[in-house]
N, C-alpha and C positions, 0 to 999 in steps of 0.2 A: 202241243200246248196242253196245259193241265186241264183236268176234268171240269173244274168250276167254270171255265170259259167255253165249254163245248156248245152251250146254247147260243152264246154270242157269235162264236166263229161259224157255227152252223148257219145262223141267220145271214151273216155276211157272205159266206160262200154261196148260199142260195141266191144272192143278189149280184154275183159277178156278171158282168156284161149288161147290167141294168143301170139306170140313172138313180142315184140316191141323193138325198138332202141330209146334211149333217148340221144340226143346230147345237151350238155350244154356248152354255151360260156359265160365266165366271165373273165373280166380283161385280155383279150388276151389269156387265156387258154381255151382249149376245152377238155371236158371229154365226154366219150361215155359209155353208159350202154346198155347192151343187156339183156333183161329179159323176162321170161315167166310170163305174167301178170295174177295174180290169183284174185286180189281184189283191189278196189279203195275206199279209205275213205277220208273224209274231216275233218280236225281238225280246229275248229274256233280259232280266235284270243283269247288269254288268257292274262289277266292282273292280276298281283298279288297285286295290290293296292299300290305298292311302286314305281311307275313309270317304272316298268319293264313290257314290253309287248312282248309276244311271238307271232309272226305273224301267221296268218292263213296259212294253208298249205294243199296241196294235198299229200296224202300218197299212193304210188303205191306199192302193196305187190306182191312179186313173187320171183322166183329163177333167179339169173343172175350174171353177172360179170360187173365190172367197169374198164375202162382203160382210160389212158390219152393219148392224141395224141402226147405228147412230147417224147414218147418211154420209159416211166418208167415201163411199164408192165401192168398186169391186176390182179385183185383180186376179190374174191367172194363179192357179194353185202352184206354189213353188215346187220345183223338181218333180211335179206330177205325183205327189203323194201327200197324204194327210195322216199325221201321227196322233194317236190318243195315248198319252202316258197313263199307265194303270196304277202305279203305286202299290202299296201293300194292303190298303183297305178298300180297294175298288170292288164294285159289284155290278153285274150286268144281268139283264133280263129282257124278255120281250113282252110287249103289251099292246093290244089292239093293232097288231101287224107292224109295230115299230120296235126298234131296238133301243133300250135305255141303258146307259152306262153312267154310273155315279163314281167319281174319283174323289180324292182328297181335295182337289182344287176346283173341279168343274163337273157339270152335268151335260151329257151328250144325248141327243135324241137323233137316231138315224132312221129315215123312212124312205121307202121306194116311191118313185113317181112314174 
């Protein structure tokens, strides 16, 4: 992974085998994921040569549940993973023991419990 994401990946790798809560805010909606983090991988940007670009992403692997804060319930985390698309203008940092990631579309806060 590239150097700008070393703080982010370092935080995540330090929390492997721990339970984390991921709070995602996008377009006025908030989702919350609680997962036992087993592994972290980075998938680089992929271009198919036809103007389609699949953004780089962090992939958090583990067991967990996802719930929306609008009260529609909770469900198991699909395929045992949670992906954070990074895009080209994403930024990540740590603050007060939590990880913050700001992307073009959403803001993620990851904390350990």
